[in-house]
N, C-alpha and C positions, 0 to 999 in steps of 0.2 A: 471546481468545487465540489467538496463531498456533501452528497445530499441525503444519503443514508447509509447503513452499515446493516449487513447480513447477522453480524455477531455483536450481541450487546457487550460482551466483555471489551471490544476492541473499541466500539463508541464510548465506553466509560473511560478508555486509557487516554483516547485522543481528545476528547471533549472536557471529560471531568478530570483527568490527570489521576484516576485510580488504577493501582497496580493490579495484573493480574496473574495467576498461578500458569496461565497458559502462554504467557509470554517470558521465556528465559531471563533473567536479570542483566546478562551482559548483551543482549540484543534490545533491550528498550530504546537506549537512545538512537541507535540506527532505525528502529522500525517507526519512531516518531518523528523521525527526519524525512523518511520517505513518504508517510502519512501528510506530513506538511506540503513535500512537492507535489504531492496529487491534489491536495487542498487548493494550493496556488496555481496549478496548470490551468491555462486558458484553452489550448489546444494539445495534439498529440506530441507535437516537436518539442515543447516544455518539457516532456519527461525522457526524451532521447539523449539530454545531458544531464549529469555525466554518462558516460558509455557504460558505467559497474551497474548502472539501473538496468540493464538486459531489455531494455523496453522491447516490448513483442505483442502484434496483435495474434491471440488465439483463434485456431482454427476449431469449426464442428460446434456441436450446440452446445450452449444457447449462443448464437451470434452476437457479437460486438463485443466481447470481453477481451481485456487486454490484461498485462501483466509487467510488473517491474520486480527486479531481485532485490531482497533484503541482505540475504547471502546465500551460500550454496544450498541450505535447506529451505529456507523459507521464501516465498513470494507473497506480494499481495496481487490480488486478483479484482478487476472493477473493468466498469462500463463506462 
């Protein structure tokens, strides 16, 4: 479940359905679906399918970060 967002524009996009200039129009649908996947996930394994998520545990600081791909250029990073 998503508890908080670092960026207010991303929270407004997901929670309040407010469009943002930061999100390319052709990416909105896919980004929303990926955010829903993260919100619905109970364990890490839930995000490993589909393989196109490219779920990975990130190394380095801060510890405990994970990411999934939205496309080749965009990824969502979360704890």
